[in-house]
N, C-alpha and C positions, 0 to 999 in steps of 0.2 A: 588220246584221251588219258591214258595212264600217266604220261609225262605232265600234262596240264594239272591233273589231280595232285600229283606229287608236289609240283611247284606251288599250287594254291594251298595245299596242306602245310607246307613248310612256312609259308608266309603267315598263315593263320596261327600256327603254333608260336611263331615269334611274337605276334601281337598279343596272344594270350599270356605268354610268359612276361612280356612287358607290363601288361595290366596287373598281373598277379604280384610281381615284385614291387611295383609302385603303390598299389592299393594297400598292400600289407606293410608298407614302409620298411622294407628290408634294409638293414644297415649293417652289413657284414663285409668289411673292407671297402666295398663299393656302396656309395650312399644313394640308393634308389629312392629314399624318402624325399630327396630334393628334386626329383624329376616329376613332371606332370604325368598323369595317367593317360591311357589311350582315349578314354572318354573325354577328358579335358581337351586333348589335342583335337579330337574329332569335332568337338563343339566349336573350338576356335577356328578350325578349318572351314566348317560350314558357315560361320559368320563371315570370314574373309572372302569366301566365294560369292557373297552377296554384295561386296563392295567393288567400286570401279577402280580403286587404287591397286587392288591385287592384280587385276588384269593389265593395268598400265605397267606395273613392275614386270609382269611376264613379257609384255610386248617389248619393253626396253631391253631386257636381258636377251631375249631371242634375237632382236635386231643386231645387238652387238656380236652375238655368237655367229649369226649367219654371215655378216659382213666380214668379220675377222677370219672365219673358217673358209669362206669362199676365196679370199685373197691368199690364205695360206695354202689351200689345195692347189690353186693355179701355180703359185710360185714354187711350192715344194715339188710338185710333179715335174714342172719344166726344168728346174735346176737339178733335180735328182736324175732325170734322164740325160741331161747334158753332162753331168759329172760322170755318170756311169758309162757313157759312150765315148767320152773324150778325155784322154789322160792330160792333155794340155789344160782343158777347162778345170779338171780336178785340181791340178797344181796351182791354178790361179785363184780358184774359188774356195777350195776346201780349207786352207789354213785359217782364214778369218772366221769361217763358219764353225770350225771345230773348236776355236777358242770361245766363241759365244755359246755354243751348244750346252756346255755344262752349267751355265748360269741360269738359275730358275727365272722363268719369265716374270714372276711376281717381284723379283728383286730389281726389275727394270722400271718399276713404277716411278721412282724419283727421276729417272732419265726421261720417261714419257711425259711427266709433268713439266720438265724443262723444255722438251722439244716441241710439244704440240700446244696450240693456242687454247684448247678446251679439254676438259676432263673426258668428254665423250670420245674424242679422237684418241686420247691416250689409252682408254680402256680397250678400244678396238685394236690398237697397236699391241697391247699386252696379249689379247686373245689371239691375234695373228702369230706372235712369237711362240705362244704355247703350242699351237697346232702345227706350225711350220716345220719344226725339227723332226718330230716323229714321221711326218709325211715324207720329208726329204730323205731321211735315212732309210726308210722302208722302200722307197722308190729306187734309190741308188743300189741297194742290195738286190732288189728284184731284177734290175736291169743287168747287173754284173753276173747274176747267177744263171742267166739264160744260156742254154746250150749253144756253143759256137756253130754246131752243124746246121742249126736252123738258118742262120744268116748265110752260111756258105751255100746252102741249097738255093736260096733266093738269088744270090749273086751268080751262081752257076747258070741259072735260067735267065740271066740278063737283067735282074732287078737292080734298080738304082738305090742309092742311099735313102732316098725318101720312101721308096717302096719297102725297104727293110724296116724303117722306122714305123710305118703305119701298119704293116702286115705281120711283123715279127716282134719288134721290141715292145710296142705299146700293148698289144693283146697279151703277149707272154708275161708282161710285168703287172697286169691288172690285179691278180690275186694279192701280190705284195703291196700294190698301191692302196687297195681297199683296206688291207690290214693297217697300214699307216693312217689312213683316213679315220678308221674306227678309233684307234688309239688317240689320234690328234683331237678328235671330238671330245673324248673324255677329259683329256688334259686341258683343253680349251675351257670347258665348264669349270674346272677347278680354279683356273686362273682368273676367269672373268668374274666369278663370285668374289674371289679375294680382292681383285682390283675395285669392285664395287664397294666392298666394305671399307677400303682405304680412302678412295677418292671419288666415289660415285655420289650421285644425288637421287637417283631412282634405280630400280632394279631389285631383283630378289635378294641379292647379297646385301645391298644397302638396307633393305627393309628388315632382313634377319638381324643385322648388327644393331639397328635401331631398337628392335624388340629386346635384345640383350641389354642394352644400356638402360632401358626402363624396367628391367627385371620382369619382362613378359615371357616366361619360359615356354608356355604353350605356343606363343608366336614364333619363338626360336625354332621349336620342333617343326612347326608348320613350314617355315622357310626351308629347313633342312630336307623335309620330305618333298617339297616342291622342286628343290634343286635335284634330288635324286630321281624324281619322275621325269623331269626335263632331260637330264643327262641320259637316262635309260631310253627314253623315247627317241632322242636324236641319234644316239649310237645305233639303236635298232633300225632306224630309217636308213642310215648309211650302210649297214650290213645287208638290208633288204635290197637296196639298189645294187650293191656289189654282187649279190646272188643272181639278180636279174641280168646284170651285164655279163657275168661269167657263167651263163647257163651251160656252156659247152664243157665246163669242168666236171669230172666225175665226183658225185657227192658220197658222203660216208655211207648213207643208206643204200645207195646203188652198189657200192663196193661190197658191202656186207651181204647183199643178196647175191 
């Protein structure tokens, strides 16, 4: 209860400070007089919640995220395990991936426009790239960090390579895998919104950019808040699934007790 009260109090304090600075038109280095107040944003948010276009944008952005993230999770975990377990696979796969990894996913928008027949497929591709590399790197590090004695114990008892994979490697790497999934989800939201602003026709990012072009600043803030809430909710869902899947791990509260 104390934790929830502190978090709610910090959020309320931030909103009150925002309302105070904008309503008093504070203009000291930062131009708060140009920003809409909390009341203006809340009024616009309430209006948009009553329109079907807002929910269509939500559905489009969520569909792009879910498809791109699901593909990235499957490919990132599979390739990460393969690279972590096989030096030959690492030598063959890692060089091109390491060259591509530092390139921001949003910088690949022109390539996506050239490669894919529709903007929709290109945006999903950008989302996939954004989430893929954090998942891949976290999975690879989690696999290579596993104690060798675990595998040796299974091998000593006659376990096969498949048994080692399913009973040692994958369960042992799960905490690292879900760390990568959580980070990948956050990066995917950043890039899908950027891609929607550049080449989208629907979605939260596209609608936020449209609000900016017509000088609808309350609409811009509503779009930003929607993006934040969607990102927070999806990352929290990934972390919740991770805690359920890794229930056998000792938690901080248990260790403290």
